[in-house]
C-alpha positions in Angstrom: 115.9 133.7 99.1 115.7 132.0 95.7 113.1 133.2 93.2 109.7 131.5 93.5 109.4 128.6 91.0 106.3 127.1 89.6 106.7 123.3 90.1 104.6 120.3 89.0 104.9 117.2 91.1 103.4 113.9 89.9 103.5 110.4 91.5 103.0 107.1 89.8 99.5 105.6 90.7 100.7 102.1 91.6 99.5 101.8 95.2 99.8 104.6 97.8 103.6 104.3 98.4 104.7 106.7 95.6 102.1 109.3 96.8 103.1 109.0 100.5 106.8 109.5 99.9 106.3 112.7 97.9 104.5 114.4 100.8 107.8 115.5 102.4 109.0 116.7 99.0 105.9 118.8 98.5 106.1 120.2 102.0 109.8 121.1 101.7 109.1 122.9 98.3 106.3 124.9 100.0 108.6 125.7 102.9 111.1 127.1 100.4 108.4 129.4 99.1 107.7 127.7 95.7 104.3 127.4 94.0 103.5 123.7 93.7 100.9 121.8 91.7 100.2 118.1 92.0 99.4 116.1 88.9 97.9 112.7 88.6 94.8 110.6 88.9 93.3 107.6 90.8 93.8 106.6 94.5 97.2 108.2 94.9 95.7 111.7 94.2 92.6 111.0 96.4 95.1 110.1 99.1 97.1 113.3 98.7 94.0 115.5 98.8 93.8 114.8 102.6 97.2 116.6 102.9 97.0 119.5 100.4 94.6 122.2 99.2 92.2 121.2 96.4 93.4 124.0 94.2 96.8 122.4 93.9 95.6 119.4 91.9 95.7 118.9 88.1 94.4 115.9 86.2 97.0 113.7 84.5 95.6 110.3 83.5 97.5 107.3 84.9 97.7 103.8 83.4 95.6 101.1 85.1 97.7 98.3 86.5 96.3 94.8 86.8 98.2 92.3 89.0 97.7 88.5 89.2 95.5 86.8 91.8 98.3 84.5 93.0 101.4 86.3 91.9 101.8 90.1 91.3 103.7 89.7 88.1 101.4 87.7 85.8 99.8 88.0 82.3 97.6 90.8 83.4 100.6 92.8 84.6 102.4 92.2 81.3 99.4 93.7 79.4 99.3 96.6 81.8 103.0 97.2 81.2 102.2 97.8 77.6 99.7 100.5 78.7 102.4 102.0 81.0 104.8 102.3 78.0 102.1 103.9 75.9 101.4 106.2 78.8 105.0 107.6 78.5 104.0 109.3 75.2 100.7 110.4 76.7 102.5 112.0 79.7 104.8 113.9 77.4 101.9 115.4 75.5 100.1 116.2 78.8 103.1 117.9 80.3 103.5 120.0 77.1 100.0 121.3 77.4 100.3 122.0 81.2 103.5 123.9 80.7 101.9 126.1 78.1 98.9 126.8 80.4 100.8 127.2 83.8 104.3 128.1 82.7 106.0 125.6 84.9 109.7 126.0 85.7 110.3 122.5 87.1 108.7 119.1 86.9 109.3 116.4 89.6 108.2 112.9 88.5 108.0 110.0 90.9 108.5 107.0 88.6 106.6 108.5 85.6 109.4 108.6 83.0 107.2 110.4 80.4 107.0 113.5 82.5 110.1 115.4 81.4 110.8 118.3 79.1 113.9 119.7 77.4 112.5 123.2 78.1 112.3 123.0 81.9 114.2 121.5 84.8 113.1 117.8 85.0 113.7 115.7 88.1 113.0 112.0 88.5 112.5 110.2 91.8 113.1 106.4 92.1 114.7 104.0 94.5 114.9 101.4 91.8 117.8 102.8 89.7 118.4 99.1 88.9 114.9 97.8 88.1 114.5 94.2 89.5 112.7 91.7 87.3 111.8 88.1 88.0 114.9 86.9 86.2 117.3 89.8 86.6 120.3 88.1 85.1 118.6 87.0 81.8 118.7 89.1 78.7 115.2 90.6 79.2 116.1 91.6 82.8 119.3 93.4 81.6 117.4 95.1 78.8 114.8 96.4 81.2 117.5 97.9 83.5 119.3 99.4 80.5 116.0 100.9 79.1 115.1 102.4 82.5 118.6 104.0 82.9 118.4 105.3 79.4 115.1 107.0 80.2 116.7 108.6 83.3 119.3 110.3 81.1 116.5 112.5 79.8 116.1 114.1 83.2 118.4 116.7 84.7 118.6 115.0 88.1 117.6 111.6 89.6 116.6 111.9 93.3 117.2 108.5 95.0 115.3 108.2 98.3 118.0 106.3 100.1 121.4 106.8 101.8 124.5 105.7 99.9 126.7 103.1 101.6 126.3 101.0 104.7 123.0 102.6 105.7 121.3 102.0 102.3 117.8 100.6 102.6 117.3 99.6 99.0 120.6 97.8 98.6 121.4 96.9 95.0 118.2 98.5 93.8 119.6 102.0 94.4 123.2 101.2 93.7 124.1 104.1 91.4 127.3 106.2 91.1 127.1 109.4 93.1 127.6 112.3 90.7 126.1 115.6 89.8 123.1 113.8 88.3 122.3 111.0 90.7 121.6 112.5 94.1 120.8 110.5 97.3 118.3 112.5 99.2 117.9 110.2 102.3 114.7 108.5 103.3 111.4 110.2 102.4 108.7 109.6 105.1 105.6 111.5 106.1 106.5 110.7 109.7 109.9 112.4 109.7 108.7 115.6 111.5 106.3 114.0 114.0 107.0 113.6 117.7 106.0 110.7 119.8 103.6 111.3 122.6 103.7 108.7 125.4 100.4 107.2 126.3 98.1 109.4 124.2 94.6 109.4 125.7 92.7 108.7 122.4 94.9 105.7 121.2 94.6 102.3 122.9 97.6 100.2 123.6 97.9 97.3 121.2 99.8 94.0 120.9 99.9 93.7 117.1 99.7 96.3 114.4 99.1 95.0 110.9 99.5 97.3 107.9 98.0 96.4 104.5 99.3 97.9 101.3 100.1 97.1 97.7 98.1 95.9 94.7 94.7 94.2 94.6 93.6 91.5 94.7 96.6 90.4 96.8 96.1 93.2 99.4 92.5 91.9 100.1 93.7 88.3 100.2 96.3 89.2 102.8 93.7 91.1 104.8 91.4 88.1 104.9 94.2 85.8 106.1 95.0 88.2 109.0 91.4 88.7 110.0 90.9 85.0 110.3 94.1 84.5 112.2 93.4 87.1 114.9 89.6 86.7 115.1 89.8 84.2 118.0 93.2 85.1 119.5 93.4 86.9 122.8 95.4 89.8 121.3 94.7 93.5 121.1 95.1 94.1 117.3 95.0 97.3 115.2 94.5 96.8 111.4 95.3 99.5 109.0 93.7 98.7 105.6 95.5 101.4 103.6 92.4 102.4 101.5 90.9 105.7 100.6 87.3 106.8 99.8 85.8 104.0 101.9 82.4 104.6 103.4 83.5 103.6 106.9 86.4 105.5 108.3 86.8 103.5 111.4 85.1 100.4 112.8 85.4 97.8 115.5 85.3 94.1 114.5 85.4 92.8 118.1 86.5 93.8 121.6 90.1 93.2 120.6 90.4 94.1 116.9 90.1 97.6 115.6 90.1 98.5 111.9 91.3 101.8 110.4 90.9 102.5 106.7 93.4 105.3 106.4 94.2 106.9 109.8 95.8 110.3 110.2 99.6 110.4 110.3 99.5 111.3 114.0 97.4 108.2 114.9 99.4 105.8 112.7 102.7 107.2 114.0 101.6 106.6 117.6 100.5 103.1 116.7 103.8 102.3 115.0 105.7 103.5 118.0 103.7 101.7 120.7 102.7 98.3 119.1 104.5 95.3 120.6 104.7 93.7 117.1 104.3 95.1 113.6 103.3 93.0 110.5 103.4 94.6 107.1 104.4 94.3 103.4 108.0 95.0 102.4 107.1 97.8 100.0 109.9 100.4 100.0 107.8 103.3 101.3 106.6 101.2 104.2 110.2 100.4 105.0 111.2 104.1 104.9 108.3 104.8 107.3 109.6 102.1 109.7 113.1 103.6 109.5 111.6 107.1 110.4 109.8 105.5 113.3 112.8 103.4 114.3 110.8 100.2 114.4 111.3 96.7 113.0 108.6 94.4 111.8 107.6 91.0 110.4 107.7 91.4 106.7 105.3 89.6 104.3 106.3 90.4 100.7 103.6 90.5 98.1 103.8 87.1 96.3 105.5 87.2 93.0 106.7 90.8 93.3 110.6 90.6 92.9 111.3 94.0 94.5 109.5 93.2 97.7 110.9 89.7 97.9 114.4 91.1 97.5 113.9 93.9 100.1 112.5 91.4 102.6 115.6 89.2 102.3 117.8 92.3 102.5 116.1 93.6 105.7 116.3 90.2 107.3 120.0 89.8 106.7 121.1 93.4 107.2 118.8 94.8 109.9 117.4 91.7 111.6 113.7 91.8 110.4 111.6 88.7 110.4 110.3 87.5 107.0 107.2 85.3 106.5 105.6 84.3 103.2 101.9 85.2 102.8 100.7 81.5 102.5 102.5 80.8 105.8 101.4 83.8 107.9 98.3 81.9 109.2 100.7 79.3 110.8 103.0 81.9 112.3 103.1 81.5 116.1 103.6 85.0 117.5 105.1 83.8 120.7 108.0 82.3 118.7 108.8 85.5 116.8 112.2 86.7 117.9 112.4 90.4 117.0 114.2 93.3 118.5 111.6 95.9 117.9 113.8 99.0 118.2 115.8 100.2 115.3 118.3 103.0 115.8 118.3 104.1 112.2 120.0 107.6 111.8 117.8 110.0 109.9 119.3 113.1 108.2 116.3 115.5 107.9 118.3 118.2 106.2 119.5 116.1 103.2 116.4 116.7 101.1 116.3 120.4 101.8 120.0 120.8 100.9 119.5 118.8 97.7 116.5 120.9 96.7 118.4 124.1 97.5 121.2 123.0 95.3 119.1 121.9 92.3 116.5 124.6 92.2 118.8 127.6 92.1 
C-alpha cells in the first residue's frame, strides 16, 4: 500500500456542481487510506458537510460571483471576474499558510487556479480545458483560453472529468491532448456507486422530475416558471430546488407537487431512475449525474451562459436530448416531447482509482 498522504481538496464555490463532483474524488482518496482535508467557503462547503466529518473542513475564502438577472454573463459577472482573478493571489497565500500548518503533500483544486504550489504535488480538475466565452473566436475569447491553459501549466496534472473520444460528454470543452499531464478520469458523479431499488416504499412514483441548479437570480426565476406551469396540471411532479441551509427540508405544495430542497443521494437517485420525464439545467455536473443514472432529459440552459448553451446543443445532436429555452418552457407541451428516456452510457468506475494510484505514488 502507498504511504498515507496529507491531501487538501478545494472546489470552486460557483453553484453546487463543483462540490458534488469532488465527492467521488474525496471518497476514493479515503478508500486509498489518505488523510483528506476540504478547503473552501460558502454554499459548496455547506453542501459537502452533509457528506463528510466536520473535522475535515478548513476555511479558504471564495470570491462572490454575481450573475445578471436576464443573462448569466453581464456587467455584474465581469466585475466578479475581477474579484476571481484577485482571488488567485489570495488562494496562493492561503495555501502557503495551510501547508506550513498541516504539512500537506498534495493539493487538488477544482477550478481554483490559485491553489497550487511548487513545493507539493498540485492537481487541477476541470472539464473546460478550452474555456468557452460568449464570442469564442474573437481575440478576447482566444486570450481567455490561452491564459487558462497557461495557468494549467503550473500544475503537475490536470484531471479532466470526461472520456476521451466518441463517448466525450464535454465535446470541444475538454478537447485536450492525452499525455502524462492531461488525464481523462471518466465521469465524476456522486451516484456512481448507488444501486437502484425497484418501487421503494418511501418514494412516490412521479411523472415529472425538475432539478433546479446554477446561479441566482436565474435559478429562482426558472423555479417560479416551473411552479406556475405545473400548479394546475394533472401531473405528479417532484421538484428538487438544489439549495442548502433552508429552514424547510421538505414540503408539499399540493396533492400532486412535492418540493425537496436538497434530498439525500439515495432519494434523488431513485427519483432520477423512476421519473417518466426529467427537466433540468445543462450544467456539466448535472449531465454527468444523468450519465451515471443512464437517463435523458429536457435541458433548459441558463440564459446567457455559453457553456450550458453549448452543452445543451451537443447533447441534443449527439445523445438525443431535448432542449428548450427558459423563456419558452412555460409553453412546452409535455405530451409532444419525444424523448427516449433510457441512455446506455458506459461508465468506467475504475478509471479515477487507477489515475489516483498512478499520480499519488
